[in-house]
LOTOR-154857 format. One record per residue (C-alpha): residue number from 1; residue in three letters; x, y, z. Coordinates in steps of 0.5 Angstrom, whole numbers. Example, Ala and Ser with C-alpha at 12.3 -4.5 7.8 and 13.67 -1.06 7.14 Angstrom:
2
+-----+-----+-------+-------+-------+
:   n : res :    px :    py :    pz :
+-----+-----+-------+-------+-------+
:   1 : Ala :    25 :    -9 :    16 :
:   2 : Ser :    27 :    -2 :    14 :
+-----+-----+-------+-------+-------+
END
This chain:
391
+-----+-----+-------+-------+-------+
:   n : res :    px :    py :    pz :
+-----+-----+-------+-------+-------+
:   1 : Met :     0 :     0 :     0 :
:   2 : Lys :     6 :     5 :     2 :
:   3 : Lys :     9 :     3 :    -5 :
:   4 : Ile :     3 :     5 :    -9 :
:   5 : Ile :     2 :    11 :    -5 :
:   6 : Lys :    10 :    13 :    -7 :
:   7 : Lys :     8 :    11 :   -14 :
:   8 : Ile :     2 :    16 :   -14 :
:   9 : Leu :     6 :    22 :   -11 :
:  10 : Gly :    11 :    21 :   -16 :
:  11 : Thr :     7 :    22 :   -22 :
:  12 : Arg :     2 :    28 :   -24 :
:  13 : Leu :    -4 :    25 :   -20 :
:  14 : Ala :     0 :    27 :   -14 :
:  15 : Pro :    -4 :    34 :   -13 :
:  16 : Leu :   -11 :    30 :   -14 :
:  17 : Phe :    -9 :    25 :   -10 :
:  18 : Ile :    -8 :    30 :    -4 :
:  19 : Ile :   -14 :    34 :    -5 :
:  20 : Phe :   -19 :    27 :    -5 :
:  21 : Ser :   -15 :    25 :     1 :
:  22 : Gly :   -17 :    31 :     5 :
:  23 : Ile :   -24 :    31 :     3 :
:  24 : Phe :   -24 :    24 :     5 :
:  25 : Leu :   -21 :    25 :    12 :
:  26 : Ala :   -26 :    31 :    13 :
:  27 : Phe :   -32 :    26 :    12 :
:  28 : Ile :   -30 :    21 :    17 :
:  29 : Ile :   -29 :    26 :    22 :
:  30 : Ser :   -35 :    29 :    21 :
:  31 : Val :   -39 :    23 :    21 :
:  32 : Ser :   -35 :    20 :    27 :
:  33 : Ser :   -36 :    26 :    32 :
:  34 : Pro :   -41 :    26 :    37 :
:  35 : Lys :   -48 :    30 :    36 :
:  36 : Pro :   -50 :    35 :    41 :
:  37 : Lys :   -57 :    33 :    45 :
:  38 : Lys :   -63 :    37 :    43 :
:  39 : Gly :   -67 :    40 :    49 :
:  40 : Ile :   -71 :    46 :    52 :
:  41 : Glu :   -67 :    52 :    55 :
:  42 : Phe :   -70 :    55 :    61 :
:  43 : Pro :   -68 :    63 :    63 :
:  44 : Lys :   -64 :    64 :    69 :
:  45 : Pro :   -68 :    67 :    75 :
:  46 : Thr :   -66 :    75 :    75 :
:  47 : Pro :   -62 :    77 :    81 :
:  48 : Val :   -66 :    83 :    85 :
:  49 : Phe :   -65 :    86 :    92 :
:  50 : Tyr :   -71 :    86 :    96 :
:  51 : Glu :   -73 :    89 :   103 :
:  52 : Val :   -79 :    86 :   108 :
:  53 : Leu :   -85 :    91 :   108 :
:  54 : Lys :   -86 :    93 :   115 :
:  55 : Lys :   -93 :    96 :   118 :
:  56 : Gln :   -92 :   102 :   122 :
:  57 : Asp :   -95 :   109 :   124 :
:  58 : Ile :   -91 :   114 :   119 :
:  59 : Thr :   -90 :   122 :   120 :
:  60 : Leu :   -90 :   125 :   113 :
:  61 : Lys :   -84 :   130 :   112 :
:  62 : Ile :   -83 :   135 :   107 :
:  63 : Lys :   -76 :   138 :   105 :
:  64 : Thr :   -75 :   145 :   102 :
:  65 : Asn :   -71 :   151 :   103 :
:  66 : Gly :   -72 :   159 :   103 :
:  67 : Glu :   -69 :   165 :   105 :
:  68 : Val :   -69 :   168 :   112 :
:  69 : Lys :   -73 :   175 :   112 :
:  70 : Pro :   -75 :   180 :   118 :
:  71 : Leu :   -82 :   180 :   120 :
:  72 : Asn :   -82 :   187 :   121 :
:  73 : Glu :   -78 :   192 :   117 :
:  74 : Ile :   -79 :   200 :   118 :
:  75 : Asn :   -77 :   207 :   117 :
:  76 : Leu :   -75 :   210 :   123 :
:  77 : Ile :   -78 :   217 :   122 :
:  78 : Ser :   -78 :   223 :   126 :
:  79 : Gln :   -85 :   226 :   128 :
:  80 : Val :   -83 :   233 :   130 :
:  81 : Ser :   -78 :   238 :   127 :
:  82 : Gly :   -71 :   240 :   130 :
:  83 : Lys :   -64 :   239 :   130 :
:  84 : Ile :   -61 :   233 :   132 :
:  85 : Val :   -57 :   234 :   138 :
:  86 : Glu :   -55 :   227 :   141 :
:  87 : Ala :   -55 :   220 :   138 :
:  88 : Ala :   -54 :   213 :   142 :
:  89 : Asp :   -48 :   209 :   141 :
:  90 : Glu :   -52 :   204 :   138 :
:  91 : Phe :   -55 :   208 :   133 :
:  92 : Val :   -50 :   206 :   127 :
:  93 : Asp :   -51 :   201 :   122 :
:  94 : Gly :   -52 :   194 :   125 :
:  95 : Gly :   -53 :   197 :   132 :
:  96 : Ile :   -57 :   192 :   136 :
:  97 : Ile :   -63 :   196 :   139 :
:  98 : Lys :   -67 :   194 :   145 :
:  99 : Ala :   -75 :   196 :   145 :
: 100 : Gly :   -76 :   203 :   147 :
: 101 : Tyr :   -69 :   205 :   148 :
: 102 : Pro :   -67 :   212 :   146 :
: 103 : Leu :   -63 :   213 :   140 :
: 104 : Val :   -64 :   220 :   137 :
: 105 : Trp :   -65 :   227 :   141 :
: 106 : Ile :   -68 :   233 :   138 :
: 107 : Asp :   -67 :   240 :   140 :
: 108 : Asn :   -73 :   240 :   145 :
: 109 : Arg :   -72 :   247 :   148 :
: 110 : Asp :   -78 :   250 :   143 :
: 111 : Tyr :   -82 :   244 :   145 :
: 112 : Lys :   -81 :   246 :   153 :
: 113 : Leu :   -83 :   253 :   152 :
: 114 : Ala :   -89 :   251 :   148 :
: 115 : Val :   -91 :   246 :   154 :
: 116 : Ile :   -91 :   252 :   159 :
: 117 : Ser :   -95 :   257 :   154 :
: 118 : Ala :  -100 :   251 :   154 :
: 119 : Glu :  -100 :   250 :   161 :
: 120 : Ser :  -101 :   258 :   162 :
: 121 : Asn :  -107 :   258 :   157 :
: 122 : Val :  -110 :   252 :   161 :
: 123 : Ala :  -110 :   256 :   167 :
: 124 : Lys :  -113 :   262 :   164 :
: 125 : Ala :  -119 :   258 :   161 :
: 126 : Lys :  -120 :   255 :   168 :
: 127 : Lys :  -121 :   262 :   171 :
: 128 : Leu :  -126 :   264 :   166 :
: 129 : Leu :  -130 :   258 :   167 :
: 130 : Glu :  -130 :   259 :   174 :
: 131 : Arg :  -132 :   266 :   173 :
: 132 : Glu :  -138 :   264 :   168 :
: 133 : Ile :  -140 :   258 :   173 :
: 134 : Ala :  -141 :   263 :   179 :
: 135 : Glu :  -144 :   268 :   174 :
: 136 : Ser :  -149 :   263 :   171 :
: 137 : Glu :  -151 :   261 :   179 :
: 138 : Leu :  -152 :   268 :   180 :
: 139 : Ala :  -157 :   269 :   174 :
: 140 : Lys :  -161 :   263 :   176 :
: 141 : Arg :  -162 :   265 :   183 :
: 142 : Asp :  -164 :   272 :   181 :
: 143 : Trp :  -169 :   269 :   176 :
: 144 : Glu :  -172 :   265 :   181 :
: 145 : Glu :  -173 :   271 :   186 :
: 146 : Leu :  -177 :   274 :   181 :
: 147 : Gly :  -181 :   268 :   180 :
: 148 : Ile :  -183 :   270 :   173 :
: 149 : Gly :  -184 :   263 :   169 :
: 150 : Asp :  -178 :   259 :   166 :
: 151 : Ala :  -172 :   263 :   164 :
: 152 : Asn :  -168 :   264 :   157 :
: 153 : Pro :  -162 :   260 :   157 :
: 154 : Leu :  -158 :   267 :   155 :
: 155 : Thr :  -161 :   270 :   161 :
: 156 : Leu :  -158 :   264 :   165 :
: 157 : Arg :  -151 :   265 :   161 :
: 158 : Ile :  -152 :   258 :   159 :
: 159 : Pro :  -148 :   259 :   152 :
: 160 : Gln :  -143 :   263 :   156 :
: 161 : Leu :  -142 :   257 :   161 :
: 162 : Lys :  -141 :   252 :   155 :
: 163 : Glu :  -136 :   256 :   151 :
: 164 : Ala :  -132 :   257 :   157 :
: 165 : Glu :  -132 :   249 :   158 :
: 166 : Ala :  -130 :   248 :   151 :
: 167 : Asn :  -124 :   253 :   152 :
: 168 : Val :  -122 :   249 :   158 :
: 169 : Asn :  -122 :   243 :   154 :
: 170 : Ala :  -119 :   246 :   148 :
: 171 : Ala :  -113 :   249 :   152 :
: 172 : Asn :  -112 :   242 :   156 :
: 173 : Ala :  -112 :   238 :   149 :
: 174 : Asn :  -107 :   244 :   146 :
: 175 : Leu :  -103 :   242 :   153 :
: 176 : Glu :  -103 :   235 :   151 :
: 177 : Arg :  -101 :   236 :   144 :
: 178 : Ser :   -95 :   240 :   147 :
: 179 : Lys :   -93 :   235 :   152 :
: 180 : Leu :   -93 :   229 :   146 :
: 181 : Asn :   -89 :   233 :   142 :
: 182 : Leu :   -84 :   234 :   147 :
: 183 : Glu :   -84 :   227 :   148 :
: 184 : Arg :   -83 :   226 :   141 :
: 185 : Thr :   -76 :   229 :   141 :
: 186 : Ile :   -73 :   223 :   144 :
: 187 : Val :   -74 :   218 :   138 :
: 188 : Thr :   -74 :   210 :   140 :
: 189 : Leu :   -75 :   204 :   136 :
: 190 : Pro :   -82 :   200 :   138 :
: 191 : Phe :   -79 :   193 :   138 :
: 192 : Lys :   -72 :   190 :   139 :
: 193 : Gly :   -68 :   190 :   133 :
: 194 : Ile :   -62 :   192 :   129 :
: 195 : Ile :   -61 :   198 :   125 :
: 196 : Lys :   -60 :   196 :   118 :
: 197 : Lys :   -58 :   203 :   115 :
: 198 : Lys :   -57 :   210 :   119 :
: 199 : Ile :   -59 :   216 :   114 :
: 200 : Thr :   -58 :   222 :   119 :
: 201 : Gly :   -53 :   224 :   125 :
: 202 : Ile :   -52 :   229 :   130 :
: 203 : Gly :   -52 :   236 :   128 :
: 204 : Gln :   -57 :   235 :   122 :
: 205 : Phe :   -64 :   239 :   122 :
: 206 : Val :   -70 :   234 :   120 :
: 207 : Gly :   -77 :   236 :   119 :
: 208 : Ala :   -83 :   232 :   121 :
: 209 : Gly :   -83 :   226 :   117 :
: 210 : Ser :   -76 :   225 :   116 :
: 211 : Ile :   -73 :   218 :   115 :
: 212 : Leu :   -67 :   217 :   120 :
: 213 : Ala :   -66 :   210 :   119 :
: 214 : Thr :   -68 :   203 :   117 :
: 215 : Ala :   -69 :   198 :   122 :
: 216 : Phe :   -72 :   191 :   123 :
: 217 : Ser :   -74 :   187 :   128 :
: 218 : Thr :   -70 :   181 :   131 :
: 219 : Glu :   -76 :   178 :   136 :
: 220 : Gln :   -79 :   174 :   130 :
: 221 : Val :   -76 :   172 :   123 :
: 222 : Leu :   -80 :   170 :   117 :
: 223 : Ile :   -78 :   164 :   112 :
: 224 : Ala :   -83 :   163 :   105 :
: 225 : Leu :   -82 :   156 :   103 :
: 226 : Pro :   -84 :   154 :    96 :
: 227 : Leu :   -89 :   147 :    96 :
: 228 : Thr :   -92 :   144 :    91 :
: 229 : Asp :  -100 :   143 :    92 :
: 230 : Thr :   -98 :   135 :    93 :
: 231 : Glu :   -93 :   137 :    98 :
: 232 : Leu :   -98 :   142 :   101 :
: 233 : Ser :  -103 :   136 :   102 :
: 234 : Tyr :   -98 :   132 :   106 :
: 235 : Leu :   -99 :   138 :   111 :
: 236 : Gly :  -106 :   138 :   111 :
: 237 : Leu :  -107 :   145 :   111 :
: 238 : Pro :  -111 :   149 :   106 :
: 239 : Leu :  -110 :   155 :   102 :
: 240 : Ala :  -110 :   162 :   106 :
: 241 : Tyr :  -109 :   158 :   112 :
: 242 : Gln :  -107 :   162 :   118 :
: 243 : Gly :  -106 :   159 :   125 :
: 244 : Ser :  -103 :   161 :   132 :
: 245 : Tyr :   -96 :   159 :   133 :
: 246 : Asn :   -97 :   154 :   138 :
: 247 : Ala :  -102 :   150 :   134 :
: 248 : Ser :   -98 :   150 :   127 :
: 249 : Pro :   -94 :   145 :   124 :
: 250 : Glu :   -87 :   144 :   126 :
: 251 : Val :   -81 :   146 :   122 :
: 252 : Lys :   -74 :   145 :   123 :
: 253 : Phe :   -69 :   149 :   119 :
: 254 : Ile :   -62 :   147 :   117 :
: 255 : Ser :   -56 :   151 :   115 :
: 256 : Tyr :   -48 :   150 :   115 :
: 257 : Thr :   -43 :   155 :   117 :
: 258 : Ala :   -36 :   154 :   117 :
: 259 : Asn :   -37 :   146 :   116 :
: 260 : Lys :   -42 :   146 :   122 :
: 261 : Lys :   -49 :   144 :   122 :
: 262 : Tyr :   -54 :   148 :   126 :
: 263 : Glu :   -61 :   147 :   127 :
: 264 : Trp :   -67 :   152 :   129 :
: 265 : Asn :   -74 :   150 :   130 :
: 266 : Gly :   -80 :   154 :   128 :
: 267 : Lys :   -87 :   154 :   126 :
: 268 : Ile :   -92 :   154 :   119 :
: 269 : Thr :   -97 :   160 :   121 :
: 270 : Arg :  -100 :   161 :   115 :
: 271 : Thr :  -100 :   159 :   107 :
: 272 : Ala :  -101 :   163 :   101 :
: 273 : Gly :  -108 :   165 :    99 :
: 274 : Ser :  -106 :   163 :    91 :
: 275 : Ile :  -101 :   159 :    87 :
: 276 : Asp :   -95 :   163 :    84 :
: 277 : Pro :   -97 :   163 :    76 :
: 278 : Pro :   -90 :   163 :    74 :
: 279 : Thr :   -88 :   157 :    78 :
: 280 : Arg :   -94 :   154 :    80 :
: 281 : Leu :   -92 :   153 :    87 :
: 282 : Val :   -95 :   155 :    94 :
: 283 : Tyr :   -92 :   159 :    99 :
: 284 : Val :   -92 :   157 :   106 :
: 285 : Tyr :   -89 :   162 :   111 :
: 286 : Ala :   -86 :   160 :   118 :
: 287 : Glu :   -84 :   164 :   124 :
: 288 : Val :   -78 :   163 :   128 :
: 289 : Leu :   -78 :   167 :   135 :
: 290 : Asn :   -72 :   170 :   138 :
: 291 : Pro :   -67 :   168 :   133 :
: 292 : Tyr :   -62 :   173 :   135 :
: 293 : Asp :   -62 :   170 :   142 :
: 294 : Gln :   -60 :   163 :   139 :
: 295 : Ser :   -52 :   161 :   138 :
: 296 : Pro :   -51 :   162 :   132 :
: 297 : Pro :   -57 :   167 :   131 :
: 298 : Leu :   -62 :   165 :   125 :
: 299 : Ala :   -59 :   172 :   121 :
: 300 : Ile :   -63 :   176 :   116 :
: 301 : Gly :   -61 :   174 :   109 :
: 302 : Met :   -59 :   167 :   111 :
: 303 : Phe :   -61 :   161 :   106 :
: 304 : Val :   -63 :   155 :   110 :
: 305 : Asp :   -66 :   148 :   108 :
: 306 : Ala :   -73 :   146 :   112 :
: 307 : Glu :   -76 :   140 :   114 :
: 308 : Ile :   -83 :   141 :   115 :
: 309 : Lys :   -87 :   136 :   120 :
: 310 : Gly :   -93 :   133 :   116 :
: 311 : Lys :   -99 :   129 :   118 :
: 312 : Lys :   -99 :   122 :   121 :
: 313 : Ile :  -101 :   116 :   117 :
: 314 : Lys :  -103 :   110 :   121 :
: 315 : Asp :  -101 :   103 :   118 :
: 316 : Ala :   -97 :   105 :   112 :
: 317 : Phe :   -91 :   102 :   109 :
: 318 : Leu :   -84 :   105 :   107 :
: 319 : Ile :   -82 :   103 :   100 :
: 320 : Pro :   -76 :   105 :    96 :
: 321 : Asn :   -76 :   110 :    91 :
: 322 : Ser :   -74 :   105 :    86 :
: 323 : Ser :   -79 :   100 :    87 :
: 324 : Val :   -85 :   104 :    84 :
: 325 : Thr :   -85 :   104 :    77 :
: 326 : Asp :   -91 :   108 :    75 :
: 327 : Glu :   -94 :   111 :    81 :
: 328 : Thr :   -99 :   106 :    82 :
: 329 : Val :   -96 :    99 :    82 :
: 330 : Ile :   -90 :    96 :    86 :
: 331 : Tyr :   -86 :    89 :    85 :
: 332 : Thr :   -86 :    84 :    90 :
: 333 : Ile :   -83 :    77 :    91 :
: 334 : Asp :   -88 :    71 :    93 :
: 335 : Asp :   -86 :    65 :    97 :
: 336 : Glu :   -83 :    61 :    91 :
: 337 : Asn :   -79 :    67 :    88 :
: 338 : Tyr :   -83 :    69 :    83 :
: 339 : Leu :   -85 :    77 :    81 :
: 340 : Arg :   -92 :    79 :    83 :
: 341 : Ile :   -94 :    86 :    81 :
: 342 : Lys :   -99 :    90 :    87 :
: 343 : Ala :  -103 :    96 :    86 :
: 344 : Ile :  -101 :   101 :    91 :
: 345 : Glu :  -103 :   109 :    93 :
: 346 : Ile :   -97 :   114 :    94 :
: 347 : Leu :   -99 :   118 :   101 :
: 348 : Gly :   -93 :   122 :   102 :
: 349 : Val :   -85 :   122 :   102 :
: 350 : Ala :   -81 :   120 :   109 :
: 351 : Asp :   -73 :   121 :   108 :
: 352 : Asp :   -71 :   117 :   102 :
: 353 : Tyr :   -77 :   113 :   102 :
: 354 : Leu :   -85 :   113 :    99 :
: 355 : Val :   -90 :   112 :   104 :
: 356 : Val :   -96 :   108 :   101 :
: 357 : Lys :  -102 :   103 :   102 :
: 358 : Gly :  -105 :    98 :    98 :
: 359 : Asn :  -106 :    91 :    96 :
: 360 : Ile :  -100 :    89 :   100 :
: 361 : Lys :   -99 :    87 :   107 :
: 362 : Glu :   -93 :    86 :   113 :
: 363 : Gly :   -88 :    81 :   111 :
: 364 : Met :   -88 :    82 :   104 :
: 365 : Arg :   -82 :    82 :   100 :
: 366 : Val :   -81 :    88 :    95 :
: 367 : Val :   -76 :    89 :    90 :
: 368 : Ala :   -71 :    95 :    92 :
: 369 : Ser :   -67 :    95 :    85 :
: 370 : Pro :   -69 :    97 :    78 :
: 371 : Leu :   -72 :    92 :    74 :
: 372 : Asn :   -73 :    93 :    67 :
: 373 : Ser :   -78 :    89 :    63 :
: 374 : Ala :   -82 :    86 :    69 :
: 375 : Ile :   -87 :    81 :    68 :
: 376 : Asp :   -92 :    78 :    73 :
: 377 : Gly :   -89 :    71 :    74 :
: 378 : Met :   -82 :    72 :    72 :
: 379 : Ala :   -77 :    68 :    76 :
: 380 : Leu :   -72 :    72 :    81 :
: 381 : Thr :   -66 :    71 :    85 :
: 382 : Pro :   -68 :    75 :    92 :
: 383 : Ile :   -62 :    78 :    95 :
: 384 : Leu :   -64 :    81 :   102 :
: 385 : Leu :   -62 :    89 :   102 :
: 386 : Asp :   -58 :    90 :   109 :
: 387 : Lys :   -62 :    96 :   111 :
: 388 : Asn :   -67 :    98 :   116 :
: 389 : Ile :   -73 :   102 :   115 :
: 390 : Asp :   -75 :   106 :   121 :
: 391 : Gly :   -81 :   111 :   121 :
+-----+-----+-------+-------+-------+
END
């Protein structure tokens, strides 16, 4: 056989012999190789993280932010004319002022003289009144002695008596006005506050109605907080709400200063009566009492984060945001590790979780990771997410 092959390879038929030999070997290999077994391939279960549902009473929380503004800001105005002769050391930009504390003294000499003159006029008017009383009584006694019926009021000097009484009243009113103007030569702030901008100073003549400074109150501050209408419903408050400080929802304000976290507590005392057209938001207004008595103070102009304490919901569930697809259903895992779609209702937000109720119960496993192309009944490989859900 070997000799025959050598003779063939030595002829012109050698190339054809090699080609046919290769084809023959390939055929033998293909026939003798094992065939793959045909069968049905099942999809592998999809791995997902899950959390266990726990029924609890949950207080809704709404997060927003706003700027701190004064509840009261006024122009400090002189009510009398005159030259400023003295000013308090605190009468400067940023000066901290107590309520009723004297700030500016206006030259009061003319007003003292006006009081003396008014007192003199009161004395004269009283003297004339006493004389008219005596003359009226005398005229009445003389007429009674005559006994000729009823006397004419003019005969009894009743008009003169009323005129004298009116003159006394006018003189007393003028005296009170003079004393009031004298008191007004000392300008005070009606509340505890801070001078925002000083406009005038010692030596300047001011007229009645002149602005001396601008100031704002530090007894209370106001923070306007924007909310959506849905967030407003979490508070259980209507539009145009106005309530007392003690009975209003609580709000916590947070700010970071020098890399430190600071907190202040306040209350939502009212809500806007309309919706802001450009933003479609509703503003609620929070107040903080005595913000400058705290350390650090909740200062005017600060931008703060706010966490509002909303209404309390009983027997609700907290679920992760990733568990909700179209705000109406969530994905749960049954006892055999198959996916089940359950209808729910979103009631609010608490931290990074949604507050829901619906066709679910305590102990159910809810999918806590994104799941694309989910189909009810698909196989899952559940992996417990090691994270506690606290209400």
